[in-house]
C-alpha positions as CSV (number, residue, x, y, z in Angstrom):
1,M,-81.3,228.0,-7.1
2,A,-81.8,224.3,-6.8
3,E,-84.7,223.1,-4.7
4,T,-83.7,221.7,-1.3
5,A,-84.7,218.1,-0.9
6,K,-87.2,217.5,1.9
7,A,-86.0,215.4,4.8
8,A,-87.8,212.1,5.2
9,P,-90.1,212.2,8.2
10,A,-88.6,210.7,11.3
11,R,-89.8,207.2,12.2
12,T,-91.8,207.3,15.4
13,R,-90.1,205.1,18.0
14,R,-91.9,204.0,21.1
15,T,-90.2,205.1,24.2
16,R,-90.5,202.2,26.5
17,G,-88.8,203.9,29.4
18,T,-91.8,206.2,29.8
19,K,-94.4,203.5,29.5
20,T,-96.6,202.9,32.5
21,P,-95.7,199.5,34.0
22,R,-98.5,196.9,33.9
23,A,-99.6,195.5,37.1
24,S,-100.3,191.8,37.6
25,T,-103.8,191.0,36.5
26,A,-106.4,189.7,39.0
27,V,-107.7,186.3,38.2
28,P,-111.4,186.6,37.2
29,P,-113.9,184.9,39.5
30,P,-114.9,181.5,38.1
31,T,-118.1,181.4,36.0
32,S,-120.8,178.8,36.2
33,P,-120.8,176.6,33.1
34,D,-123.8,174.5,32.3
35,A,-124.0,170.9,33.3
36,E,-123.2,169.5,29.9
37,T,-120.0,171.6,29.7
38,L,-118.9,170.5,33.2
39,V,-119.5,166.8,32.4
40,G,-117.5,167.3,29.2
41,Y,-114.6,168.7,31.2
42,Y,-114.8,165.9,33.7
43,R,-114.8,163.3,30.9
44,Q,-111.7,164.9,29.3
45,M,-109.9,164.8,32.7
46,L,-111.0,161.2,33.2
47,L,-109.7,160.2,29.8
48,I,-106.3,161.8,30.5
49,R,-106.1,160.0,33.9
50,R,-107.0,156.6,32.5
51,F,-104.7,157.1,29.5
52,E,-101.8,158.0,31.7
53,E,-102.4,155.1,34.0
54,R,-102.4,152.8,31.0
55,A,-99.2,154.4,29.7
56,A,-97.5,153.8,33.1
57,R,-98.5,150.1,32.9
58,A,-97.3,149.8,29.3
59,Y,-93.9,151.2,30.3
60,T,-93.5,148.5,32.9
61,E,-94.4,146.0,30.2
62,A,-91.6,147.4,28.0
63,K,-94.0,148.5,25.4
64,I,-92.9,152.1,25.8
65,G,-89.3,153.0,25.6
66,G,-87.2,156.0,26.5
67,Y,-88.5,158.6,28.9
68,C,-92.1,158.9,29.9
69,H,-93.6,161.8,31.9
70,L,-97.2,161.8,32.9
71,N,-99.9,164.4,33.6
72,L,-101.3,162.6,36.6
73,G,-102.7,165.3,39.0
74,E,-102.5,168.0,36.4
75,E,-105.7,167.1,34.4
76,A,-107.7,170.2,35.5
77,T,-104.9,172.5,34.3
78,V,-104.6,170.6,31.0
79,V,-108.3,170.7,30.2
80,G,-108.8,174.3,31.4
81,L,-106.0,175.6,29.3
82,M,-107.1,173.8,26.1
83,A,-110.7,175.0,26.6
84,A,-109.5,178.6,26.3
85,L,-108.0,178.0,22.8
86,R,-109.5,178.0,19.3
87,P,-108.7,175.1,17.0
88,S,-106.6,177.5,15.0
89,D,-104.4,178.5,17.9
90,Y,-100.9,177.0,18.3
91,L,-99.5,175.0,21.2
92,F,-95.9,174.4,22.2
93,T,-95.3,172.0,25.2
94,N,-92.5,170.4,27.0
95,Y,-92.1,166.6,27.4
96,R,-95.1,166.2,29.8
97,E,-97.6,166.5,27.0
98,H,-99.8,163.5,26.5
99,G,-102.8,165.1,28.1
100,Y,-102.4,168.2,26.0
101,A,-102.5,166.2,22.8
102,L,-105.7,164.5,23.9
103,A,-107.4,167.7,25.0
104,K,-106.3,169.3,21.7
105,G,-108.4,166.7,19.9
106,I,-105.8,164.2,18.8
107,G,-107.2,160.7,19.1
108,A,-106.1,158.5,22.0
109,D,-105.2,155.7,19.5
110,R,-102.7,157.9,17.6
111,V,-101.1,159.2,20.9
112,M,-100.8,155.7,22.3
113,A,-99.3,154.4,19.1
114,E,-96.7,157.1,19.2
115,L,-95.8,156.1,22.8
116,Y,-95.3,152.6,21.5
117,G,-93.1,153.9,18.6
118,R,-95.5,152.7,15.9
119,S,-95.9,154.1,12.4
120,T,-99.6,155.0,13.1
121,G,-98.5,157.3,15.8
122,V,-99.0,161.1,15.8
123,S,-95.3,161.5,14.9
124,K,-95.2,158.3,12.8
125,G,-93.4,156.5,15.5
126,W,-90.2,158.5,15.4
127,G,-91.0,160.9,18.2
128,G,-92.1,158.9,21.2
129,S,-93.5,160.2,24.5
130,M,-91.6,163.4,24.5
131,H,-92.0,164.5,20.9
132,L,-95.7,164.5,20.0
133,F,-96.3,166.7,16.9
134,D,-99.4,167.3,14.8
135,A,-99.5,170.3,12.4
136,D,-103.2,169.8,11.7
137,A,-104.1,170.1,15.4
138,R,-101.5,172.9,15.6
139,L,-99.6,171.1,18.3
140,L,-96.1,172.1,17.3
141,G,-94.3,169.7,19.5
142,G,-93.3,168.4,22.8
143,Y,-89.7,169.2,23.6
144,G,-87.2,167.2,25.6
145,I,-84.8,170.0,26.3
146,V,-85.9,172.1,29.2
147,G,-87.2,175.3,27.8
148,G,-86.3,174.4,24.2
149,Q,-89.9,175.2,23.2
150,V,-90.0,178.7,24.7
151,P,-87.9,180.7,22.0
152,L,-89.7,178.7,19.3
153,A,-93.1,179.8,20.6
154,A,-92.0,183.4,20.6
155,G,-90.8,182.9,17.0
156,A,-94.2,181.4,16.0
157,A,-95.9,184.4,17.6
158,L,-93.6,186.7,15.7
159,A,-94.7,184.9,12.5
160,V,-98.4,185.3,13.4
161,S,-97.8,189.0,14.1
162,Y,-95.8,189.5,10.9
163,K,-98.6,187.9,8.8
164,G,-101.3,189.9,10.5
165,G,-103.2,186.8,11.7
166,D,-105.5,186.5,14.7
167,E,-104.1,183.2,16.1
168,V,-102.6,183.0,19.5
169,V,-99.6,180.9,20.5
170,M,-99.7,179.2,23.9
171,C,-96.4,177.9,25.3
172,H,-96.6,175.7,28.4
173,M,-93.6,174.8,30.6
174,G,-92.7,173.5,34.0
175,D,-91.6,175.6,36.9
176,G,-87.9,174.7,36.5
177,T,-88.0,176.4,33.1
178,A,-88.7,179.8,34.6
179,A,-85.1,179.9,35.9
180,I,-83.3,179.4,32.6
181,G,-82.0,182.1,30.3
182,A,-84.2,181.2,27.3
183,F,-87.3,181.9,29.4
184,H,-86.2,185.5,30.2
185,E,-84.9,186.1,26.7
186,S,-88.2,185.0,25.2
187,L,-90.3,187.0,27.6
188,N,-88.2,190.1,26.9
189,I,-88.6,189.7,23.1
190,A,-92.3,189.1,23.4
191,G,-92.7,192.1,25.6
192,L,-90.5,194.3,23.4
193,W,-92.3,193.4,20.2
194,D,-95.8,192.9,21.5
195,L,-96.2,189.3,20.4
196,P,-99.5,187.3,20.7
197,V,-98.2,184.6,23.0
198,V,-99.4,183.3,26.3
199,F,-96.6,181.7,28.4
200,V,-97.9,179.2,31.0
201,V,-95.8,178.0,33.9
202,I,-97.3,174.7,35.2
203,N,-96.0,175.0,38.8
204,N,-96.2,171.5,40.3
205,G,-93.9,172.6,43.1
206,L,-90.9,170.6,42.0
207,G,-88.2,170.9,39.4
208,M,-87.6,167.2,39.2
209,G,-86.9,166.6,42.9
210,T,-86.0,170.2,44.0
211,T,-88.8,172.4,45.5
212,V,-89.5,175.8,43.9
213,E,-88.7,177.5,47.2
214,N,-85.2,176.0,47.2
215,S,-84.5,176.9,43.6
216,S,-86.1,180.3,43.1
217,A,-85.5,183.5,44.9
218,E,-89.1,184.5,43.9
219,P,-91.2,181.3,44.2
220,E,-94.4,183.1,43.0
221,L,-93.3,182.6,39.4
222,Y,-95.9,184.8,37.7
223,R,-94.3,187.8,39.2
224,R,-91.4,187.5,36.8
225,G,-93.6,189.0,34.1
226,A,-93.3,192.4,35.9
227,A,-89.6,192.6,34.8
228,Y,-90.9,192.8,31.2
229,R,-94.0,194.9,31.9
230,M,-96.1,191.9,31.0
231,E,-99.5,191.2,32.6
232,S,-99.5,188.1,34.6
233,A,-101.6,186.1,37.1
234,R,-101.6,182.9,39.2
235,V,-104.5,180.5,39.3
236,D,-105.4,177.3,41.2
237,G,-104.5,174.6,38.7
238,T,-106.7,172.0,40.4
239,D,-109.9,173.9,39.4
240,V,-110.7,173.4,35.7
241,V,-113.1,176.3,35.5
242,A,-110.8,178.7,37.2
243,V,-108.0,177.7,34.9
244,R,-110.2,178.1,31.8
245,D,-111.4,181.6,32.8
246,A,-107.9,182.8,33.6
247,A,-106.5,181.3,30.4
248,R,-109.4,182.9,28.4
249,L,-108.5,186.3,29.8
250,A,-104.8,185.7,28.9
251,V,-105.7,184.5,25.4
252,E,-108.1,187.4,24.8
253,R,-105.4,189.9,25.7
254,A,-103.0,188.2,23.3
255,R,-105.5,188.0,20.5
256,S,-107.2,191.4,20.6
257,E,-104.3,193.5,21.9
258,S,-101.4,191.5,20.6
259,K,-99.9,191.5,24.1
260,P,-98.0,188.7,25.7
261,Y,-99.1,187.3,29.0
262,L,-97.6,185.1,31.7
263,L,-100.0,182.7,33.5
264,E,-98.9,180.5,36.4
265,T,-101.0,177.5,37.4
266,T,-100.4,175.7,40.7
267,S,-100.8,172.0,39.8
268,P,-99.1,169.4,42.0
269,R,-98.3,166.2,40.3
270,L,-99.4,163.0,42.0
271,K,-96.4,160.9,41.0
272,G,-92.7,161.4,40.5
273,H,-91.0,163.4,37.7
274,S,-91.2,160.4,35.3
275,V,-92.5,156.9,35.5
276,V,-89.1,155.7,36.9
277,D,-89.0,158.3,39.7
278,P,-90.3,156.8,43.0
279,A,-90.5,160.4,44.5
280,R,-88.8,159.4,47.8
281,Y,-88.2,163.1,48.4
282,R,-91.8,163.4,49.4
283,S,-92.9,162.6,52.9
284,K,-95.8,160.4,53.8
285,E,-97.8,163.4,54.9
286,E,-97.2,165.2,51.5
287,K,-98.3,162.1,49.6
288,E,-101.5,161.9,51.7
289,A,-102.2,165.6,51.1
290,L,-101.7,165.2,47.4
291,K,-104.1,162.3,47.3
292,A,-106.7,164.3,49.2
293,A,-106.4,167.2,46.8
294,D,-106.8,165.0,43.7
295,P,-108.6,167.3,41.1
296,L,-110.4,164.4,39.5
297,A,-111.9,163.1,42.7
298,R,-112.7,166.7,43.8
299,M,-114.6,167.4,40.6
300,A,-116.4,164.1,40.8
301,L,-117.6,164.9,44.3
302,E,-118.7,168.5,43.3
303,L,-120.7,167.2,40.3
304,E,-122.4,164.6,42.5
305,E,-123.2,167.1,45.2
306,A,-124.7,169.4,42.6
307,G,-126.9,166.7,41.2
308,V,-125.1,166.9,37.8
309,L,-123.5,163.4,37.7
310,S,-124.7,160.6,39.9
311,H,-122.4,157.8,41.1
312,D,-123.9,155.4,38.6
313,D,-123.4,157.9,35.8
314,R,-119.7,158.3,36.8
315,D,-119.3,154.5,36.7
316,K,-120.8,154.4,33.2
317,L,-118.5,157.2,32.1
318,D,-115.5,155.5,33.5
319,A,-116.3,152.3,31.7
320,E,-116.8,154.2,28.5
321,V,-113.4,156.0,28.9
322,M,-111.7,152.7,29.8
323,A,-113.0,151.1,26.7
324,E,-111.6,154.0,24.6
325,V,-108.2,153.6,26.3
326,D,-108.2,149.8,25.9
327,A,-109.0,150.3,22.2
328,A,-106.1,152.8,21.9
329,A,-103.7,150.3,23.5
330,A,-105.0,147.5,21.2
331,F,-104.5,149.8,18.2
332,A,-101.0,150.5,19.3
333,D,-100.2,146.9,19.9
334,E,-101.4,145.9,16.4
335,S,-99.8,148.8,14.5
336,P,-96.5,148.2,12.7
337,A,-93.2,149.7,13.6
338,P,-91.9,152.3,11.1
339,E,-89.7,151.0,8.3
340,V,-86.0,151.6,8.8
341,S,-85.9,153.1,5.3
342,T,-88.0,156.0,6.6
343,L,-85.5,157.0,9.3
344,F,-84.3,160.1,7.5
345,D,-87.6,161.1,5.8
346,Y,-88.1,164.1,8.1
347,T,-84.6,165.3,8.7
348,Y,-85.2,168.2,6.3
349,A,-88.5,169.9,5.3
350,T,-87.5,169.8,1.6
351,P,-85.1,167.5,-0.4
352,V,-81.5,168.4,0.1
353,P,-78.9,167.4,-2.6
354,G,-76.3,164.9,-1.3
355,E,-78.2,164.2,1.9
356,L,-76.5,161.4,3.8
357,R,-78.9,158.5,4.5
358,R,-76.3,155.8,5.4
359,L,-77.3,153.6,8.3
360,P,-74.6,152.4,10.9
361,A,-74.3,149.0,9.3
362,D,-74.1,150.2,5.7
363,P,-70.8,150.2,3.9
364,V,-69.1,153.6,3.4
365,F,-68.7,153.0,-0.3
366,S,-71.1,150.9,-2.4
367,S,-69.5,148.4,-4.8
């Protein structure tokens, strides 16, 4: 009698319907960094502030073209988030990304040159303000399409998971992105496949000119993680140490447990949506309240009161940062524009036979 073949063992499938839902994670109490660390954070915030102010000026001088969105008022969030990452971790951003590039370690000269559209820029002059990219720094792009970066970040996290790496992907976005389909699709996939990605919603209270309360049925955006059994939290985005600690918790969960995380930071921007937005939708009282809550001024006062940074020390630091920004602007001014012949150099990652490289003024057929 022939031997009966043994059936292959059934593949174990996780039953998600019986999984205990994860509750929102409490934000850890802020720790007390040493004085040197605090001064370092303050200097980074100051660099971002002065850089963005210089960028706004350069835009009015027609040295920067296209769109330009600034991190003014969000410096504590930017520095706190980047302090939680390792150099090997990946970052995806939206179009408000100058400060993130600076805090990720990319030189102010290369970032400013990119804003000027120069060949020495971080994207060789072809990206501009909204499309900073540096593979060495693992900044995998600023994206002009609202939410365009979110599915890509989930894909990068899938690649990390597939290769068995220990890197974490952080994906930052504005509050308006939390309402689009790609946001929910990406969170669903990340939760379903346990991807090492931290989604960060930078809630500045306005999707362009519309308040979160008027555009979202649930204005506490971190709560949306509950739909995907994803741990989530909300943190005061004007406190650099609180942001850093909350982000560290999120990153550690993603790294050690390969679990996605949704973090919301409340970070009001001081100016309009872009440099050409006068923000007339804000009342005088709102503008005064924003000015009073300026995270840079707040941290400067706290450091002075703690005896960490005197008024004279702050002035010296400001002069040092301004010199760095001035040098970056001079570098951008003196750098050449990219050659027209390089326009198609990065259309494809590898050579493509028959690739069309004809410019608008070129003849259709060569003689």
